[in-house]
Structure formats: structure tokens, C-alpha cells
Residue, then its C-alpha position, 0 to 999 in steps of 0.5 A: x500500500x502506498x501512502x499519498x504524498x503530503x504536499x503544499x502549493x508552491x508560492x505561485x499557487x501552481x504545482x504542489x511540492x512535498x513538505x520537507x523535514x524540519x531543521x534537525x541535526x545533520x546526523x539525524x538528517x543523514x540517518x533519516x535519509x539512509x532509510x529513505x525518509x526525506x519528506x515529512x509524510x514519510x515519517x507516518x509509516x514509522x514509530x517514534x521509537x523506530x526513529x529514535x533507534x537510528x544512529x544519529x537521531x537523539x532524543x531532542x529530534x523526536x519532539x521536533x519531528x512530532x511538532x512538525x507532523x502535528x502542524x500538518x495533521x500527521x503523527x508517527x504510526x503509533x500515535 
């Protein structure tokens, strides 16, 4: 099953673009990219615990991701 990509309209109101991940540490960004997570909606298929287990993701990263997800009406898989 493929999840729909969460998008927002570009500044001109035309094409839609995927919503980027919020600003996190470089190690956290790399860890997420290694498992194919480059956009916010891709986090909804994972639990916070799974993300926290990634090498490079520390406990301060989860609240940042959680807040960004909530701002778009999304959450981690188990929340």
C-alpha cells in the first residue's frame, strides 16, 4: 500500500511540492535519509521509537519531528 504524498502549493499557487523535514541535526538528517525518509509524510509509516533507534537521531529530534507532523495533521504510526 502506498501512502499519498503530503504536499503544499508552491508560492505561485501552481504545482504542489512535498513538505520537507524540519531543521534537525545533520546526523539525524543523514540517518533519516539512509532509510529513505526525506519528506515529512514519510515519517507516518514509522514509530517514534523506530526513529529514535537510528544512529544519529537523539532524543531532542523526536519532539521536533512530532511538532512538525502535528502542524500538518500527521503523527508517527503509533500515535
